[in-house]
Structures are given as C-alpha cells and as structure tokens.
N, CA, C and O of each residue as an XYZ file, in Angstrom:
448
protein
N     -63.788   -117.265    148.633
C     -63.474   -117.991    149.853
C     -63.015   -119.387    149.466
O     -63.730   -120.112    148.774
N     -61.855   -119.756    149.901
C     -61.377   -121.119    149.675
C     -62.089   -122.050    150.643
O     -62.806   -121.615    151.544
N     -61.874   -123.331    150.431
C     -62.528   -124.346    151.248
C     -62.265   -124.117    152.724
O     -61.125   -123.953    153.160
N     -63.337   -124.112    153.466
C     -63.316   -123.970    154.905
C     -63.359   -125.384    155.487
O     -64.230   -126.168    155.110
N     -62.463   -125.722    156.376
C     -62.419   -127.054    156.975
C     -61.871   -128.069    155.963
O     -62.427   -129.154    155.799
N     -60.801   -127.712    155.305
C     -60.177   -128.478    154.220
C     -59.804   -129.895    154.645
O     -59.232   -130.101    155.716
N     -60.133   -130.867    153.801
C     -59.737   -132.264    153.996
C     -58.790   -132.616    152.852
O     -59.208   -132.654    151.695
N     -57.533   -132.871    153.160
C     -56.494   -133.095    152.140
C     -56.762   -134.313    151.260
O     -56.197   -134.419    150.172
N     -57.611   -135.231    151.710
C     -57.912   -136.433    150.938
C     -59.201   -136.315    150.118
O     -59.595   -137.265    149.441
N     -59.847   -135.166    150.177
C     -61.157   -134.985    149.532
C     -61.002   -134.346    148.154
O     -60.451   -133.253    148.026
N     -61.493   -135.037    147.127
C     -61.395   -134.516    145.756
C     -62.168   -133.206    145.593
O     -61.722   -132.317    144.867
N     -63.313   -133.075    146.255
C     -64.079   -131.835    146.135
C     -63.362   -130.672    146.814
O     -63.407   -129.547    146.314
N     -62.701   -130.922    147.941
C     -61.903   -129.866    148.585
C     -60.797   -129.402    147.640
O     -60.511   -128.209    147.545
N     -60.185   -130.348    146.948
C     -59.111   -130.008    146.002
C     -59.650   -129.213    144.814
O     -58.988   -128.289    144.340
N     -60.831   -129.557    144.333
C     -61.455   -128.801    143.241
C     -61.766   -127.379    143.707
O     -61.468   -126.415    143.002
N     -62.356   -127.249    144.875
C     -62.713   -125.934    145.417
C     -61.474   -125.060    145.589
O     -61.522   -123.858    145.327
N     -60.375   -125.652    146.025
C     -59.134   -124.901    146.256
C     -58.325   -124.672    144.991
O     -57.280   -124.023    145.040
N     -58.789   -125.196    143.849
C     -58.088   -124.984    142.591
C     -56.922   -125.928    142.358
O     -56.149   -125.737    141.420
N     -56.786   -126.947    143.201
C     -55.708   -127.928    143.037
C     -56.009   -128.894    141.898
O     -55.096   -129.436    141.275
N     -57.285   -129.103    141.634
C     -57.745   -129.910    140.499
C     -58.599   -128.982    139.644
O     -59.569   -128.406    140.137
N     -58.249   -128.829    138.366
C     -58.999   -127.897    137.514
C     -60.448   -128.343    137.308
O     -60.738   -129.527    137.142
N     -61.332   -127.369    137.324
C     -62.740   -127.612    137.036
C     -63.350   -126.302    136.568
O     -62.941   -125.225    137.001
N     -64.320   -126.401    135.691
C     -65.027   -125.211    135.221
C     -66.298   -125.071    136.049
O     -67.210   -125.891    135.950
N     -66.347   -124.028    136.862
C     -67.530   -123.794    137.677
C     -68.617   -123.141    136.831
O     -68.380   -122.146    136.147
N     -69.800   -123.715    136.890
C     -70.967   -123.147    136.229
C     -71.488   -121.987    137.060
O     -72.032   -121.015    136.537
N     -71.306   -122.117    138.361
C     -71.701   -121.071    139.309
C     -70.791   -121.178    140.518
O     -70.384   -122.265    140.929
N     -70.487   -120.020    141.071
C     -69.743   -119.973    142.331
C     -70.254   -118.781    143.112
O     -70.410   -117.686    142.571
N     -70.513   -119.006    144.389
C     -70.849   -117.907    145.282
C     -70.007   -118.060    146.548
O     -69.076   -118.866    146.581
N     -70.318   -117.316    147.554
C     -69.505   -117.335    148.776
C     -69.507   -118.702    149.456
O     -68.551   -119.047    150.152
N     -70.563   -119.479    149.263
C     -70.742   -120.706    150.033
C     -70.653   -121.999    149.227
O     -70.365   -123.057    149.787
N     -70.895   -121.926    147.922
C     -70.980   -123.148    147.118
C     -70.323   -122.975    145.754
O     -70.106   -121.863    145.273
N     -70.017   -124.121    145.151
C     -69.626   -124.169    143.742
C     -70.552   -125.158    143.042
O     -71.090   -126.077    143.660
N     -70.724   -124.949    141.741
C     -71.542   -125.845    140.925
C     -70.734   -126.185    139.680
O     -70.204   -125.302    139.006
N     -70.649   -127.480    139.387
C     -69.938   -127.918    138.184
C     -70.604   -129.167    137.637
O     -71.371   -129.835    138.332
N     -70.301   -129.475    136.379
C     -70.899   -130.641    135.720
C     -70.274   -131.926    136.249
O     -69.074   -131.981    136.516
N     -71.093   -132.949    136.396
C     -70.615   -134.268    136.799
C     -69.777   -134.861    135.668
O     -70.139   -134.745    134.497
N     -68.664   -135.491    136.017
C     -67.789   -136.102    135.005
C     -68.433   -137.298    134.309
O     -68.080   -137.627    133.176
N     -69.370   -137.944    134.984
C     -70.055   -139.121    134.439
C     -71.569   -138.884    134.510
O     -72.251   -139.469    135.352
N     -72.090   -138.026    133.627
C     -73.495   -137.627    133.727
C     -74.478   -138.785    133.568
O     -74.285   -139.690    132.756
N     -75.526   -138.720    134.365
C     -76.606   -139.707    134.318
C     -77.846   -139.144    133.626
O     -78.875   -139.814    133.544
N     -77.742   -137.910    133.129
C     -78.845   -137.249    132.425
C     -78.249   -136.194    131.501
O     -77.055   -135.900    131.560
N     -79.104   -135.626    130.644
C     -78.634   -134.586    129.722
C     -77.946   -133.460    130.492
O     -76.887   -132.980    130.086
N     -78.548   -133.045    131.596
C     -77.940   -132.078    132.512
C     -77.693   -132.804    133.825
O     -78.619   -133.368    134.408
N     -76.456   -132.793    134.291
C     -76.111   -133.419    135.572
C     -75.078   -132.529    136.247
O     -73.890   -132.565    135.926
N     -75.563   -131.730    137.192
C     -74.717   -130.779    137.903
C     -74.524   -131.222    139.344
O     -75.378   -131.896    139.919
N     -73.393   -130.835    139.920
C     -73.116   -131.077    141.332
C     -73.065   -129.735    142.051
O     -72.380   -128.811    141.614
N     -73.788   -129.637    143.146
C     -73.766   -128.446    143.997
C     -73.028   -128.840    145.267
O     -73.468   -129.716    146.011
N     -71.887   -128.173    145.506
C     -70.973   -128.577    146.572
C     -70.680   -127.377    147.467
O     -70.234   -126.341    146.972
N     -70.919   -127.492    148.774
C     -70.550   -126.383    149.661
C     -69.034   -126.260    149.775
O     -68.309   -127.252    149.697
N     -68.572   -125.036    149.957
C     -67.135   -124.806    150.097
C     -66.610   -125.314    151.437
O     -65.430   -125.640    151.566
N     -67.475   -125.378    152.413
C     -67.072   -125.924    153.712
C     -67.230   -127.439    153.661
O     -68.248   -127.944    153.187
N     -66.236   -128.158    154.142
C     -66.271   -129.623    154.105
C     -67.156   -130.171    155.222
O     -66.924   -129.926    156.406
N     -68.170   -130.915    154.807
C     -68.996   -131.730    155.701
C     -68.995   -133.118    155.080
O     -69.123   -133.247    153.862
N     -68.856   -134.137    155.877
C     -68.792   -135.509    155.354
C     -70.076   -135.889    154.620
O     -70.025   -136.476    153.539
N     -71.213   -135.557    155.200
C     -72.503   -135.915    154.606
C     -73.567   -134.957    155.117
O     -73.276   -134.048    155.894
N     -74.796   -135.166    154.678
C     -75.876   -134.249    155.054
C     -76.145   -134.271    156.561
O     -76.581   -133.265    157.121
N     -75.893   -135.389    157.216
C     -76.132   -135.484    158.655
C     -75.161   -134.604    159.451
O     -75.458   -134.212    160.579
N     -74.020   -134.302    158.869
C     -73.008   -133.461    159.509
C     -73.205   -131.979    159.176
O     -72.639   -131.110    159.839
N     -74.000   -131.698    158.159
C     -74.137   -130.340    157.633
C     -75.088   -129.516    158.491
O     -76.180   -129.966    158.838
N     -74.656   -128.299    158.830
C     -75.508   -127.458    159.674
C     -76.613   -126.789    158.853
O     -76.556   -126.728    157.625
N     -77.615   -126.294    159.572
C     -78.805   -125.715    158.937
C     -78.452   -124.525    158.037
O     -79.044   -124.360    156.970
N     -77.504   -123.708    158.457
C     -77.089   -122.556    157.660
C     -76.640   -123.009    156.275
O     -77.077   -122.454    155.266
N     -75.769   -124.014    156.223
C     -75.256   -124.483    154.934
C     -76.313   -125.221    154.123
O     -76.320   -125.131    152.895
N     -77.197   -125.943    154.780
C     -78.302   -126.581    154.041
C     -79.097   -125.502    153.305
O     -79.426   -125.660    152.129
N     -79.401   -124.412    154.000
C     -80.136   -123.314    153.359
C     -79.353   -122.711    152.202
O     -79.929   -122.430    151.151
N     -78.055   -122.507    152.376
C     -77.223   -121.928    151.307
C     -77.138   -122.868    150.101
O     -77.150   -122.416    148.956
N     -77.055   -124.161    150.360
C     -77.026   -125.144    149.270
C     -78.327   -125.063    148.465
O     -78.297   -125.015    147.235
N     -79.467   -125.049    149.163
C     -80.745   -125.028    148.452
C     -81.004   -123.688    147.767
O     -81.651   -123.654    146.721
N     -80.516   -122.588    148.330
C     -80.596   -121.305    147.625
C     -79.807   -121.390    146.316
O     -80.261   -120.909    145.277
N     -78.634   -122.003    146.375
C     -77.794   -122.154    145.183
C     -78.471   -123.055    144.158
O     -78.425   -122.771    142.961
N     -79.097   -124.137    144.612
C     -79.829   -125.026    143.702
C     -80.922   -124.241    142.969
O     -81.063   -124.364    141.752
N     -81.686   -123.445    143.699
C     -82.742   -122.642    143.068
C     -82.160   -121.663    142.056
O     -82.675   -121.533    140.945
N     -81.084   -120.973    142.441
C     -80.475   -119.980    141.551
C     -79.950   -120.621    140.270
O     -80.246   -120.146    139.174
N     -79.180   -121.688    140.398
C     -78.571   -122.302    139.209
C     -79.640   -122.947    138.325
O     -79.502   -122.951    137.101
N     -80.687   -123.484    138.915
C     -81.773   -124.074    138.124
C     -82.459   -123.016    137.271
O     -82.793   -123.264    136.113
N     -82.668   -121.834    137.849
C     -83.250   -120.721    137.082
C     -82.276   -120.249    136.008
O     -82.665   -120.048    134.857
N     -81.007   -120.072    136.384
C     -79.996   -119.585    135.438
C     -79.802   -120.540    134.260
O     -79.510   -120.101    133.148
N     -79.961   -121.835    134.500
C     -79.797   -122.844    133.451
C     -81.117   -123.150    132.731
O     -81.173   -124.027    131.869
N     -82.173   -122.419    133.094
C     -83.500   -122.581    132.479
C     -84.014   -124.013    132.583
O     -84.552   -124.561    131.621
N     -83.847   -124.605    133.744
C     -84.337   -125.969    133.958
C     -85.795   -125.896    134.400
O     -86.085   -125.466    135.516
N     -86.698   -126.310    133.542
C     -88.123   -126.241    133.869
C     -88.553   -127.412    134.747
O     -89.519   -127.307    135.503
N     -87.836   -128.518    134.644
C     -88.088   -129.654    135.531
C     -86.748   -130.326    135.802
O     -85.883   -130.408    134.930
N     -86.603   -130.798    137.019
C     -85.332   -131.406    137.407
C     -85.516   -132.246    138.659
O     -86.530   -132.155    139.352
N     -84.531   -133.049    138.925
C     -84.503   -133.917    140.106
C     -83.295   -133.514    140.950
O     -82.225   -133.217    140.418
N     -83.478   -133.507    142.271
C     -82.388   -133.226    143.209
C     -82.119   -134.510    143.978
O     -83.039   -135.123    144.521
N     -80.849   -134.915    144.022
C     -80.480   -136.158    144.710
C     -79.333   -135.895    145.670
O     -78.391   -135.168    145.354
N     -79.427   -136.501    146.853
C     -78.321   -136.520    147.804
C     -78.185   -137.944    148.319
O     -79.150   -138.529    148.810
N     -76.999   -138.491    148.206
C     -76.717   -139.817    148.753
C     -75.986   -139.627    150.079
O     -74.975   -138.928    150.141
N     -76.495   -140.243    151.125
C     -75.906   -140.092    152.453
C     -75.408   -141.451    152.931
O     -76.193   -142.311    153.329
N     -74.097   -141.628    152.886
C     -73.488   -142.877    153.341
C     -73.182   -143.824    152.199
O     -73.832   -143.800    151.154
N     -72.193   -144.645    152.419
C     -71.729   -145.591    151.400
C     -72.854   -146.514    150.921
O     -72.974   -146.782    149.726
N     -73.671   -146.995    151.852
C     -74.760   -147.900    151.508
C     -75.822   -147.268    150.620
O     -76.575   -147.969    149.944
N     -75.880   -145.937    150.626
C     -76.845   -145.216    149.787
C     -76.229   -144.758    148.472
O     -76.892   -144.115    147.659
N     -74.958   -145.092    148.269
C     -74.303   -144.738    147.014
C     -73.400   -143.523    147.071
O     -72.895   -143.085    146.038
N     -73.183   -142.962    148.272
C     -72.262   -141.827    148.364
C     -70.848   -142.317    148.100
O     -70.366   -143.233    148.766
N     -70.184   -141.701    147.122
C     -68.825   -142.128    146.781
C     -67.780   -141.064    147.089
O     -66.597   -141.376    147.230
N     -68.211   -139.807    147.195
C     -67.323   -138.726    147.623
C     -67.873   -138.223    148.948
O     -69.010   -137.759    149.019
N     -67.072   -138.316    149.985
C     -67.555   -137.999    151.325
C     -67.315   -136.530    151.671
O     -66.600   -136.177    152.609
N     -67.953   -135.709    150.859
C     -68.083   -134.259    151.030
C     -69.510   -134.008    150.558
O     -69.819   -134.226    149.387
N     -70.376   -133.557    151.444
C     -71.789   -133.440    151.088
C     -71.944   -132.700    149.758
O     -71.267   -131.704    149.503
N     -72.834   -133.200    148.927
C     -73.122   -132.569    147.646
C     -74.485   -133.036    147.161
O     -74.995   -134.078    147.571
N     -75.052   -132.236    146.281
C     -76.350   -132.546    145.708
C     -76.223   -132.607    144.198
O     -75.514   -131.809    143.584
N     -76.918   -133.560    143.613
C     -76.969   -133.724    142.167
C     -78.236   -133.037    141.662
O     -79.310   -133.201    142.241
N     -78.106   -132.273    140.590
C     -79.265   -131.749    139.866
C     -79.275   -132.467    138.525
O     -78.330   -132.358    137.744
N     -80.352   -133.200    138.266
C     -80.495   -133.929    137.000
C     -81.687   -133.361    136.245
O     -82.753   -133.133    136.817
N     -81.489   -133.137    134.957
C     -82.577   -132.631    134.135
C     -82.404   -133.149    132.712
O     -81.295   -133.446    132.266
N     -83.503   -133.247    132.031
C     -83.491   -133.727    130.653
C     -84.768   -134.485    130.385
O     -85.566   -134.722    131.292
N     -84.956   -134.861    129.150
C     -86.168   -135.576    128.765
C     -86.231   -136.946    129.419
O     -85.254   -137.695    129.443
N     -87.404   -137.251    129.948
C     -87.700   -138.599    130.441
C     -86.649   -139.162    131.395
O     -86.015   -140.175    131.103
N     -86.473   -138.506    132.519
C     -85.570   -139.060    133.525
C     -86.088   -140.419    133.959
O     -87.283   -140.593    134.197
N     -85.190   -141.368    134.059
C     -85.575   -142.709    134.497
C     -85.826   -142.701    135.991
O     -85.262   -141.889    136.725
N     -86.666   -143.600    136.429
C     -86.970   -143.723    137.865
C     -85.737   -143.997    138.668
O     -85.812   -144.128    139.889
C-alpha cells in the first residue's frame, strides 16, 4: 500500500512512495521502519505510518494501535532487550518532520 493521504511536501511520504530511496527494516500494510539518518543511539529506528498524519494528536486510534504493534514486532525481530520509544509532538517539542513517527532507541547506557 502506498502512502494514504499523501503530502507532496513531506519527506516521509516521499520515502514511503519510493520517491526517495530508503532501506526498510520492516514494512507491513500500515507502517514502515527504517534507520534514522542521524542516530542518537547504537540502534535508532523510525516507525512511520503509511497514512499521513501531521502529529500524534491527529492520528486515529486504529493507526496508534498499528504503530505500537509494529514497534513490538520490530523490537522482537531486532532482539532489542531494552529500548526507549520517543514521539515528539509539535515544533516546540522537537518535531522536525510533520508526519507522525516514533523513534526506537536502543544500546548501552542510553543518556537521559
């Protein structure tokens, strides 16, 4: 399934649609997972729904559930015994790509 609710100015929509090359670590009907270009930990993955939502406040319950199912699946598949999940909502909170996404960070001694 290509991006549902495509935003022509969104880098994640372009990645999902194959306009910008990326190696997906996981892809299912609802989400894609790929490595962050500027990792903040040994493992730094992005979980991005295929449907465009600006932020978590815009995201419906169905997609929230699908995102978290994907987080659980990829964490098991990558053998992550401990990890941190981060979502930035809004510019003031550090959101820089306005397509809802979650960061999975894992590695020794994650900083606060």
